C-alpha positions in Angstrom: 4.0 -3.9 22.2 3.7 -4.0 25.8 0.4 -4.0 28.3 -0.2 -1.0 28.8 0.5 0.6 25.8 -2.3 -2.2 24.6 -4.3 -0.7 27.5 -3.9 2.8 26.1 -4.8 2.2 22.2 -8.0 0.8 23.6 -8.3 3.7 25.3 -7.6 6.3 22.8 -7.0 6.5 19.2 -3.6 6.6 17.9 -4.5 10.1 16.9 -5.1 11.3 19.9 -1.9 9.4 21.7 0.2 10.9 18.4 -1.1 14.5 19.9 -0.8 13.8 23.2 3.0 12.7 22.6 3.8 15.8 19.7 4.2 13.0 17.3 2.2 11.0 14.3 0.0 9.0 14.4 2.6 7.0 12.2 5.2 6.9 14.6 2.8 6.0 17.7 2.0 2.9 15.6 5.5 1.9 15.7 5.6 1.9 19.3 6.4 -0.9 21.2 5.8 0.9 24.9 5.4 4.5 25.2 9.2 6.2 24.6 11.2 7.1 27.9 11.2 10.4 26.6 7.6 11.0 25.6 6.4 9.3 28.7 5.3 12.3 31.0 4.3 14.5 27.8 1.9 11.5 27.4 1.0 11.0 31.0 0.2 14.8 31.4 -2.2 15.4 28.3 -3.8 12.3 28.7 -4.7 12.4 32.5 -2.6 9.1 33.1 0.4 8.6 35.7 3.3 8.1 34.1 4.0 4.6 35.9 0.7 3.2 34.6 2.2 4.1 30.9 5.9 2.5 32.1 5.6 0.8 35.1 9.0 -0.9 34.5 10.3 2.8 35.0 8.3 3.1 39.0 11.8 3.4 40.3 13.1 7.0 38.5 9.0 8.2 37.1 8.1 10.4 39.9 4.6 11.0 39.5 2.4 14.4 40.3 
């Protein structure tokens, strides 16, 4: 599990992250990192910046 996901899981429950992503908490529990197709939705719904959740994608993610 990468550091941004660890930090997110310390701040929010699996259930809250799953709700924000539109998936089950069990699915979130299997993530090694926030999937690219879920980054923007999770960021928006949890009040985070997409680049915080996936700093490896900073060049292709544009934070609003």
